[in-house]
N, CA, C and O atoms as a GROMACS GRO file, in nm:
protein
  468
    1UNK      N    1  -0.403  -4.089   0.390
    1UNK     CA    2  -0.500  -4.150   0.479
    1UNK      C    3  -0.639  -4.138   0.417
    1UNK      O    4  -0.680  -4.031   0.373
    2UNK      N    5  -0.709  -4.248   0.414
    2UNK     CA    6  -0.844  -4.252   0.356
    2UNK      C    7  -0.944  -4.219   0.466
    2UNK      O    8  -0.935  -4.270   0.578
    3UNK      N    9  -1.040  -4.134   0.433
    3UNK     CA   10  -1.138  -4.091   0.533
    3UNK      C   11  -1.247  -4.194   0.556
    3UNK      O   12  -1.322  -4.182   0.652
    4UNK      N   13  -1.257  -4.295   0.469
    4UNK     CA   14  -1.362  -4.397   0.485
    4UNK      C   15  -1.344  -4.477   0.613
    4UNK      O   16  -1.442  -4.510   0.680
    5UNK      N   17  -1.220  -4.509   0.648
    5UNK     CA   18  -1.197  -4.590   0.766
    5UNK      C   19  -1.151  -4.506   0.886
    5UNK      O   20  -1.082  -4.557   0.974
    6UNK      N   21  -1.188  -4.379   0.890
    6UNK     CA   22  -1.150  -4.290   0.999
    6UNK      C   23  -1.239  -4.317   1.119
    6UNK      O   24  -1.362  -4.305   1.112
    7UNK      N   25  -1.176  -4.352   1.230
    7UNK     CA   26  -1.250  -4.377   1.352
    7UNK      C   27  -1.202  -4.282   1.460
    7UNK      O   28  -1.106  -4.206   1.441
    8UNK      N   29  -1.268  -4.286   1.573
    8UNK     CA   30  -1.233  -4.198   1.683
    8UNK      C   31  -1.091  -4.224   1.732
    8UNK      O   32  -1.021  -4.132   1.772
    9UNK      N   33  -1.048  -4.349   1.728
    9UNK     CA   34  -0.914  -4.385   1.774
    9UNK      C   35  -0.807  -4.332   1.678
    9UNK      O   36  -0.696  -4.301   1.722
   10UNK      N   37  -0.839  -4.322   1.550
   10UNK     CA   38  -0.743  -4.276   1.450
   10UNK      C   39  -0.742  -4.125   1.434
   10UNK      O   40  -0.661  -4.072   1.359
   11UNK      N   41  -0.830  -4.056   1.503
   11UNK     CA   42  -0.844  -3.910   1.489
   11UNK      C   43  -0.716  -3.834   1.525
   11UNK      O   44  -0.678  -3.745   1.449
   12UNK      N   45  -0.649  -3.862   1.636
   12UNK     CA   46  -0.526  -3.789   1.666
   12UNK      C   47  -0.420  -3.804   1.558
   12UNK      O   48  -0.351  -3.708   1.524
   13UNK      N   49  -0.408  -3.923   1.503
   13UNK     CA   50  -0.310  -3.946   1.397
   13UNK      C   51  -0.348  -3.865   1.271
   13UNK      O   52  -0.261  -3.806   1.207
   14UNK      N   53  -0.476  -3.863   1.238
   14UNK     CA   54  -0.523  -3.788   1.121
   14UNK      C   55  -0.497  -3.639   1.139
   14UNK      O   56  -0.457  -3.571   1.044
   15UNK      N   57  -0.521  -3.587   1.259
   15UNK     CA   58  -0.498  -3.445   1.286
   15UNK      C   59  -0.350  -3.413   1.273
   15UNK      O   60  -0.314  -3.309   1.217
   16UNK      N   61  -0.264  -3.500   1.324
   16UNK     CA   62  -0.120  -3.474   1.314
   16UNK      C   63  -0.074  -3.476   1.169
   16UNK      O   64   0.012  -3.397   1.130
   17UNK      N   65  -0.132  -3.566   1.087
   17UNK     CA   66  -0.098  -3.567   0.944
   17UNK      C   67  -0.144  -3.439   0.875
   17UNK      O   68  -0.072  -3.383   0.793
   18UNK      N   69  -0.263  -3.394   0.909
   18UNK     CA   70  -0.315  -3.269   0.851
   18UNK      C   71  -0.228  -3.150   0.890
   18UNK      O   72  -0.200  -3.064   0.807
   19UNK      N   73  -0.186  -3.144   1.015
   19UNK     CA   74  -0.100  -3.035   1.061
   19UNK      C   75   0.033  -3.035   0.986
   19UNK      O   76   0.083  -2.929   0.950
   20UNK      N   77   0.089  -3.153   0.964
   20UNK     CA   78   0.215  -3.163   0.891
   20UNK      C   79   0.198  -3.113   0.748
   20UNK      O   80   0.285  -3.044   0.695
   21UNK      N   81   0.087  -3.149   0.686
   21UNK     CA   82   0.061  -3.105   0.549
   21UNK      C   83   0.039  -2.955   0.542
   21UNK      O   84   0.084  -2.890   0.448
   22UNK      N   85  -0.030  -2.898   0.640
   22UNK     CA   86  -0.053  -2.754   0.644
   22UNK      C   87   0.080  -2.681   0.659
   22UNK      O   88   0.104  -2.581   0.591
   23UNK      N   89   0.167  -2.730   0.747
   23UNK     CA   90   0.299  -2.668   0.764
   23UNK      C   91   0.381  -2.675   0.635
   23UNK      O   92   0.453  -2.581   0.602
   24UNK      N   93   0.371  -2.786   0.565
   24UNK     CA   94   0.443  -2.801   0.438
   24UNK      C   95   0.390  -2.702   0.334
   24UNK      O   96   0.467  -2.640   0.261
   25UNK      N   97   0.257  -2.689   0.327
   25UNK     CA   98   0.197  -2.592   0.234
   25UNK      C   99   0.236  -2.449   0.269
   25UNK      O  100   0.264  -2.367   0.181
   26UNK      N  101   0.238  -2.420   0.398
   26UNK     CA  102   0.276  -2.286   0.442
   26UNK      C  103   0.420  -2.255   0.402
   26UNK      O  104   0.449  -2.145   0.356
   27UNK      N  105   0.509  -2.352   0.419
   27UNK     CA  106   0.649  -2.332   0.380
   27UNK      C  107   0.660  -2.309   0.229
   27UNK      O  108   0.739  -2.226   0.185
   28UNK      N  109   0.582  -2.382   0.150
   28UNK     CA  110   0.584  -2.364   0.006
   28UNK      C  111   0.535  -2.225  -0.035
   28UNK      O  112   0.591  -2.162  -0.125
   29UNK      N  113   0.430  -2.178   0.031
   29UNK     CA  114   0.376  -2.045   0.001
   29UNK      C  115   0.478  -1.937   0.035
   29UNK      O  116   0.499  -1.844  -0.042
   30UNK      N  117   0.541  -1.949   0.151
   30UNK     CA  118   0.641  -1.851   0.192
   30UNK      C  119   0.758  -1.852   0.095
   30UNK      O  120   0.808  -1.746   0.057
   31UNK      N  121   0.802  -1.970   0.055
   31UNK     CA  122   0.912  -1.981  -0.040
   31UNK      C  123   0.876  -1.919  -0.174
   31UNK      O  124   0.958  -1.850  -0.235
   32UNK      N  125   0.755  -1.943  -0.220
   32UNK     CA  126   0.710  -1.885  -0.347
   32UNK      C  127   0.704  -1.734  -0.339
   32UNK      O  128   0.743  -1.665  -0.433
   33UNK      N  129   0.654  -1.680  -0.227
   33UNK     CA  130   0.646  -1.535  -0.211
   33UNK      C  131   0.784  -1.474  -0.204
   33UNK      O  132   0.807  -1.367  -0.262
   34UNK      N  133   0.878  -1.538  -0.135
   34UNK     CA  134   1.014  -1.484  -0.125
   34UNK      C  135   1.086  -1.486  -0.257
   34UNK      O  136   1.166  -1.397  -0.285
   35UNK      N  137   1.058  -1.586  -0.340
   35UNK     CA  138   1.126  -1.594  -0.469
   35UNK      C  139   1.073  -1.489  -0.566
   35UNK      O  140   1.144  -1.450  -0.660
   36UNK      N  141   0.951  -1.441  -0.546
   36UNK     CA  142   0.891  -1.341  -0.634
   36UNK      C  143   0.924  -1.199  -0.594
   36UNK      O  144   0.904  -1.106  -0.672
   37UNK      N  145   0.973  -1.180  -0.472
   37UNK     CA  146   0.996  -1.044  -0.425
   37UNK      C  147   1.105  -0.978  -0.505
   37UNK      O  148   1.216  -1.030  -0.520
   38UNK      N  149   1.071  -0.862  -0.557
   38UNK     CA  150   1.166  -0.781  -0.632
   38UNK      C  151   1.192  -0.658  -0.546
   38UNK      O  152   1.098  -0.595  -0.497
   39UNK      N  153   1.318  -0.624  -0.527
   39UNK     CA  154   1.346  -0.506  -0.444
   39UNK      C  155   1.273  -0.384  -0.499
   39UNK      O  156   1.282  -0.353  -0.617
   40UNK      N  157   1.202  -0.316  -0.412
   40UNK     CA  158   1.122  -0.201  -0.452
   40UNK      C  159   1.209  -0.077  -0.465
   40UNK      O  160   1.275  -0.036  -0.369
   41UNK      N  161   1.208  -0.018  -0.584
   41UNK     CA  162   1.285   0.103  -0.607
   41UNK      C  163   1.222   0.221  -0.533
   41UNK      O  164   1.291   0.317  -0.497
   42UNK      N  165   1.091   0.214  -0.511
   42UNK     CA  166   1.021   0.326  -0.451
   42UNK      C  167   1.058   0.348  -0.305
   42UNK      O  168   1.035   0.457  -0.254
   43UNK      N  169   1.114   0.250  -0.237
   43UNK     CA  170   1.152   0.269  -0.097
   43UNK      C  171   1.299   0.307  -0.083
   43UNK      O  172   1.351   0.313   0.029
   44UNK      N  173   1.368   0.332  -0.193
   44UNK     CA  174   1.504   0.381  -0.187
   44UNK      C  175   1.499   0.532  -0.170
   44UNK      O  176   1.430   0.599  -0.247
   45UNK      N  177   1.569   0.586  -0.072
   45UNK     CA  178   1.566   0.731  -0.055
   45UNK      C  179   1.623   0.802  -0.178
   45UNK      O  180   1.721   0.758  -0.237
   46UNK      N  181   1.560   0.910  -0.213
   46UNK     CA  182   1.606   0.991  -0.327
   46UNK      C  183   1.636   1.131  -0.278
   46UNK      O  184   1.589   1.173  -0.173
   47UNK      N  185   1.715   1.203  -0.356
   47UNK     CA  186   1.752   1.340  -0.321
   47UNK      C  187   1.655   1.442  -0.376
   47UNK      O  188   1.552   1.409  -0.435
   48UNK      N  189   1.691   1.566  -0.356
   48UNK     CA  190   1.601   1.675  -0.396
   48UNK      C  191   1.590   1.688  -0.548
   48UNK      O  192   1.485   1.727  -0.599
   49UNK      N  193   1.697   1.654  -0.620
   49UNK     CA  194   1.692   1.663  -0.767
   49UNK      C  195   1.584   1.568  -0.822
   49UNK      O  196   1.504   1.606  -0.907
   50UNK      N  197   1.585   1.444  -0.772
   50UNK     CA  198   1.485   1.347  -0.818
   50UNK      C  199   1.345   1.387  -0.773
   50UNK      O  200   1.248   1.368  -0.845
   51UNK      N  201   1.335   1.444  -0.652
   51UNK     CA  202   1.204   1.490  -0.603
   51UNK      C  203   1.150   1.600  -0.692
   51UNK      O  204   1.030   1.607  -0.719
   52UNK      N  205   1.239   1.688  -0.740
   52UNK     CA  206   1.196   1.794  -0.833
   52UNK      C  207   1.143   1.734  -0.962
   52UNK      O  208   1.043   1.780  -1.016
   53UNK      N  209   1.210   1.630  -1.012
   53UNK     CA  210   1.167   1.567  -1.136
   53UNK      C  211   1.032   1.498  -1.119
   53UNK      O  212   0.946   1.506  -1.206
   54UNK      N  213   1.014   1.429  -1.006
   54UNK     CA  214   0.889   1.355  -0.983
   54UNK      C  215   0.771   1.450  -0.967
   54UNK      O  216   0.665   1.429  -1.025
   55UNK      N  217   0.790   1.556  -0.886
   55UNK     CA  218   0.679   1.648  -0.859
   55UNK      C  219   0.662   1.754  -0.966
   55UNK      O  220   0.555   1.813  -0.978
   56UNK      N  221   0.767   1.778  -1.045
   56UNK     CA  222   0.761   1.882  -1.147
   56UNK      C  223   0.772   2.022  -1.087
   56UNK      O  224   0.726   2.119  -1.148
   57UNK      N  225   0.831   2.032  -0.970
   57UNK     CA  226   0.845   2.161  -0.902
   57UNK      C  227   0.991   2.198  -0.892
   57UNK      O  228   1.079   2.112  -0.897
   58UNK      N  229   1.018   2.327  -0.879
   58UNK     CA  230   1.154   2.378  -0.868
   58UNK      C  231   1.207   2.356  -0.727
   58UNK      O  232   1.130   2.336  -0.633
   59UNK      N  233   1.340   2.362  -0.713
   59UNK     CA  234   1.402   2.341  -0.582
   59UNK      C  235   1.349   2.436  -0.475
   59UNK      O  236   1.316   2.390  -0.366
   60UNK      N  237   1.341   2.567  -0.502
   60UNK     CA  238   1.289   2.656  -0.398
   60UNK      C  239   1.147   2.619  -0.353
   60UNK      O  240   1.114   2.634  -0.235
   61UNK      N  241   1.066   2.573  -0.445
   61UNK     CA  242   0.930   2.532  -0.411
   61UNK      C  243   0.932   2.409  -0.321
   61UNK      O  244   0.857   2.400  -0.224
   62UNK      N  245   1.018   2.313  -0.354
   62UNK     CA  246   1.032   2.192  -0.273
   62UNK      C  247   1.075   2.230  -0.131
   62UNK      O  248   1.019   2.182  -0.033
   63UNK      N  249   1.177   2.319  -0.121
   63UNK     CA  250   1.224   2.362   0.010
   63UNK      C  251   1.112   2.430   0.090
   63UNK      O  252   1.099   2.409   0.210
   64UNK      N  253   1.032   2.512   0.022
   64UNK     CA  254   0.921   2.580   0.090
   64UNK      C  255   0.816   2.479   0.138
   64UNK      O  256   0.764   2.492   0.249
   65UNK      N  257   0.784   2.380   0.055
   65UNK     CA  258   0.686   2.279   0.094
   65UNK      C  259   0.736   2.193   0.210
   65UNK      O  260   0.658   2.151   0.295
   66UNK      N  261   0.867   2.167   0.212
   66UNK     CA  262   0.925   2.090   0.322
   66UNK      C  263   0.923   2.174   0.450
   66UNK      O  264   0.888   2.124   0.557
   67UNK      N  265   0.959   2.300   0.438
   67UNK     CA  266   0.964   2.389   0.555
   67UNK      C  267   0.827   2.403   0.620
   67UNK      O  268   0.816   2.407   0.743
   68UNK      N  269   0.723   2.409   0.539
   68UNK     CA  270   0.586   2.421   0.592
   68UNK      C  271   0.525   2.284   0.624
   68UNK      O  272   0.408   2.275   0.662
   69UNK      N  273   0.604   2.180   0.609
   69UNK     CA  274   0.564   2.042   0.638
   69UNK      C  275   0.443   1.996   0.556
   69UNK      O  276   0.359   1.921   0.605
   70UNK      N  277   0.437   2.042   0.434
   70UNK     CA  278   0.332   1.999   0.342
   70UNK      C  279   0.378   1.876   0.265
   70UNK      O  280   0.298   1.786   0.237
   71UNK      N  281   0.505   1.872   0.231
   71UNK     CA  282   0.563   1.764   0.153
   71UNK      C  283   0.635   1.666   0.246
   71UNK      O  284   0.716   1.709   0.328
   72UNK      N  285   0.608   1.536   0.237
   72UNK     CA  286   0.675   1.439   0.324
   72UNK      C  287   0.823   1.430   0.291
   72UNK      O  288   0.861   1.408   0.175
   73UNK      N  289   0.907   1.446   0.393
   73UNK     CA  290   1.052   1.443   0.372
   73UNK      C  291   1.122   1.394   0.497
   73UNK      O  292   1.063   1.383   0.604
   74UNK      N  293   1.251   1.365   0.481
   74UNK     CA  294   1.336   1.319   0.591
   74UNK      C  295   1.466   1.398   0.583
   74UNK      O  296   1.512   1.432   0.474
   75UNK      N  297   1.524   1.426   0.698
   75UNK     CA  298   1.647   1.503   0.700
   75UNK      C  299   1.752   1.428   0.781
   75UNK      O  300   1.727   1.387   0.894
   76UNK      N  301   1.869   1.412   0.720
   76UNK     CA  302   1.984   1.353   0.788
   76UNK      C  303   2.099   1.451   0.770
   76UNK      O  304   2.152   1.468   0.660
   77UNK      N  305   2.136   1.516   0.879
   77UNK     CA  306   2.239   1.620   0.869
   77UNK      C  307   2.182   1.739   0.796
   77UNK      O  308   2.078   1.793   0.834
   78UNK      N  309   2.250   1.781   0.691
   78UNK     CA  310   2.203   1.895   0.612
   78UNK      C  311   2.134   1.852   0.484
   78UNK      O  312   2.102   1.936   0.400
   79UNK      N  313   2.113   1.724   0.467
   79UNK     CA  314   2.058   1.673   0.342
   79UNK      C  315   1.913   1.628   0.358
   79UNK      O  316   1.877   1.567   0.459
   80UNK      N  317   1.832   1.659   0.259
   80UNK     CA  318   1.692   1.617   0.256
   80UNK      C  319   1.679   1.490   0.173
   80UNK      O  320   1.743   1.474   0.069
   81UNK      N  321   1.594   1.401   0.222
   81UNK     CA  322   1.565   1.278   0.149
   81UNK      C  323   1.414   1.261   0.135
   81UNK      O  324   1.336   1.309   0.218
   82UNK      N  325   1.376   1.192   0.029
   82UNK     CA  326   1.236   1.166   0.001
   82UNK      C  327   1.222   1.021  -0.041
   82UNK      O  328   1.320   0.957  -0.078
   83UNK      N  329   1.099   0.970  -0.036
   83UNK     CA  330   1.068   0.839  -0.092
   83UNK      C  331   0.971   0.861  -0.207
   83UNK      O  332   0.874   0.935  -0.196
   84UNK      N  333   1.000   0.794  -0.318
   84UNK     CA  334   0.920   0.812  -0.439
   84UNK      C  335   0.773   0.780  -0.416
   84UNK      O  336   0.686   0.853  -0.462
   85UNK      N  337   0.744   0.670  -0.345
   85UNK     CA  338   0.604   0.633  -0.325
   85UNK      C  339   0.530   0.737  -0.241
   85UNK      O  340   0.412   0.761  -0.264
   86UNK      N  341   0.598   0.799  -0.145
   86UNK     CA  342   0.534   0.903  -0.064
   86UNK      C  343   0.508   1.029  -0.147
   86UNK      O  344   0.405   1.096  -0.129
   87UNK      N  345   0.601   1.062  -0.236
   87UNK     CA  346   0.579   1.178  -0.324
   87UNK      C  347   0.461   1.155  -0.417
   87UNK      O  348   0.379   1.244  -0.439
   88UNK      N  349   0.454   1.034  -0.472
   88UNK     CA  350   0.342   1.003  -0.562
   88UNK      C  351   0.209   1.003  -0.487
   88UNK      O  352   0.108   1.048  -0.540
   89UNK      N  353   0.209   0.953  -0.363
   89UNK     CA  354   0.088   0.956  -0.281
   89UNK      C  355   0.047   1.100  -0.252
   89UNK      O  356  -0.071   1.133  -0.252
   90UNK      N  357   0.147   1.187  -0.226
   90UNK     CA  358   0.119   1.328  -0.199
   90UNK      C  359   0.057   1.393  -0.322
   90UNK      O  360  -0.036   1.473  -0.310
   91UNK      N  361   0.109   1.359  -0.439
   91UNK     CA  362   0.053   1.415  -0.563
   91UNK      C  363  -0.090   1.366  -0.581
   91UNK      O  364  -0.178   1.445  -0.618
   92UNK      N  365  -0.115   1.238  -0.556
   92UNK     CA  366  -0.251   1.182  -0.572
   92UNK      C  367  -0.350   1.244  -0.475
   92UNK      O  368  -0.468   1.257  -0.507
   93UNK      N  369  -0.302   1.283  -0.356
   93UNK     CA  370  -0.394   1.339  -0.257
   93UNK      C  371  -0.450   1.474  -0.299
   93UNK      O  372  -0.549   1.520  -0.244
   94UNK      N  373  -0.387   1.538  -0.396
   94UNK     CA  374  -0.433   1.668  -0.442
   94UNK      C  375  -0.526   1.660  -0.562
   94UNK      O  376  -0.549   1.761  -0.629
   95UNK      N  377  -0.580   1.542  -0.589
   95UNK     CA  378  -0.667   1.526  -0.705
   95UNK      C  379  -0.792   1.612  -0.692
   95UNK      O  380  -0.859   1.613  -0.589
   96UNK      N  381  -0.821   1.682  -0.798
   96UNK     CA  382  -0.943   1.762  -0.801
   96UNK      C  383  -1.053   1.680  -0.866
   96UNK      O  384  -1.030   1.609  -0.964
   97UNK      N  385  -1.172   1.692  -0.811
   97UNK     CA  386  -1.284   1.614  -0.863
   97UNK      C  387  -1.336   1.677  -0.992
   97UNK      O  388  -1.334   1.798  -1.011
   98UNK      N  389  -1.382   1.589  -1.080
   98UNK     CA  390  -1.443   1.636  -1.204
   98UNK      C  391  -1.586   1.680  -1.176
   98UNK      O  392  -1.642   1.651  -1.070
   99UNK      N  393  -1.644   1.749  -1.272
   99UNK     CA  394  -1.783   1.794  -1.257
   99UNK      C  395  -1.877   1.676  -1.239
   99UNK      O  396  -1.969   1.682  -1.158
  100UNK      N  397  -1.854   1.568  -1.313
  100UNK     CA  398  -1.943   1.452  -1.301
  100UNK      C  399  -1.928   1.386  -1.164
  100UNK      O  400  -2.026   1.338  -1.108
  101UNK      N  401  -1.806   1.382  -1.108
  101UNK     CA  402  -1.787   1.326  -0.974
  101UNK      C  403  -1.859   1.410  -0.869
  101UNK      O  404  -1.922   1.356  -0.778
  102UNK      N  405  -1.850   1.543  -0.882
  102UNK     CA  406  -1.918   1.632  -0.787
  102UNK      C  407  -2.069   1.618  -0.801
  102UNK      O  408  -2.141   1.617  -0.700
  103UNK      N  409  -2.118   1.606  -0.924
  103UNK     CA  410  -2.262   1.589  -0.948
  103UNK      C  411  -2.310   1.459  -0.884
  103UNK      O  412  -2.417   1.456  -0.823
  104UNK      N  413  -2.231   1.351  -0.899
  104UNK     CA  414  -2.268   1.223  -0.839
  104UNK      C  415  -2.272   1.232  -0.687
  104UNK      O  416  -2.361   1.175  -0.624
  105UNK      N  417  -2.176   1.303  -0.628
  105UNK     CA  418  -2.175   1.320  -0.483
  105UNK      C  419  -2.297   1.397  -0.434
  105UNK      O  420  -2.357   1.362  -0.332
  106UNK      N  421  -2.334   1.501  -0.507
  106UNK     CA  422  -2.452   1.580  -0.470
  106UNK      C  423  -2.577   1.493  -0.481
  106UNK      O  424  -2.664   1.499  -0.394
  107UNK      N  425  -2.585   1.414  -0.587
  107UNK     CA  426  -2.700   1.325  -0.605
  107UNK      C  427  -2.708   1.224  -0.492
  107UNK      O  428  -2.816   1.202  -0.436
  108UNK      N  429  -2.594   1.162  -0.457
  108UNK     CA  430  -2.592   1.065  -0.347
  108UNK      C  431  -2.632   1.130  -0.214
  108UNK      O  432  -2.706   1.071  -0.136
  109UNK      N  433  -2.582   1.250  -0.189
  109UNK     CA  434  -2.616   1.320  -0.066
  109UNK      C  435  -2.764   1.351  -0.061
  109UNK      O  436  -2.829   1.335   0.043
  110UNK      N  437  -2.819   1.396  -0.174
  110UNK     CA  438  -2.961   1.428  -0.174
  110UNK      C  439  -3.046   1.302  -0.156
  110UNK      O  440  -3.154   1.310  -0.098
  111UNK      N  441  -3.001   1.188  -0.205
  111UNK     CA  442  -3.074   1.063  -0.186
  111UNK      C  443  -3.070   1.020  -0.040
  111UNK      O  444  -3.171   0.973   0.013
  112UNK      N  445  -2.956   1.038   0.026
  112UNK     CA  446  -2.944   1.000   0.167
  112UNK      C  447  -3.027   1.089   0.257
  112UNK      O  448  -3.091   1.042   0.351
  113UNK      N  449  -3.027   1.219   0.228
  113UNK     CA  450  -3.098   1.312   0.316
  113UNK      C  451  -3.248   1.312   0.291
  113UNK      O  452  -3.324   1.367   0.370
  114UNK      N  453  -3.290   1.252   0.182
  114UNK     CA  454  -3.432   1.243   0.153
  114UNK      C  455  -3.487   1.365   0.082
  114UNK      O  456  -3.607   1.374   0.059
  115UNK      N  457  -3.402   1.456   0.047
  115UNK     CA  458  -3.447   1.577  -0.025
  115UNK      C  459  -3.423   1.556  -0.174
  115UNK      O  460  -3.317   1.512  -0.216
  116UNK      N  461  -3.524   1.589  -0.249
  116UNK     CA  462  -3.513   1.580  -0.394
  116UNK      C  463  -3.564   1.708  -0.455
  116UNK      O  464  -3.658   1.771  -0.407
  117UNK      N  465  -3.500   1.744  -0.562
  117UNK     CA  466  -3.544   1.866  -0.632
  117UNK      C  467  -3.586   1.833  -0.772
  117UNK      O  468  -3.627   1.922  -0.847
   0.00000   0.00000   0.00000
């Protein structure tokens, strides 16, 4: 449809054509996204042996961290399960700041508070 000859009477027809095209584009986007999806290995439950390998900790340490609810875990019956992405997130949460990062934070704080030394 050419927009040069668009009049008030032709507006409903133009809107319906646009809606049809939007729906077609949406279907194409969904199809493209579905075709690219690769099953994520990180959401597959893993056992304690794999959790030990990922975290680099011994079994008794893993059991202690689970018991104190420090390490994210799931229990089905007598077996413990973990998700790789949650273990990696747990490891990342323990990042220690470098001296330069701490210095930058102190500088930013001093700038906000208006105190300078």
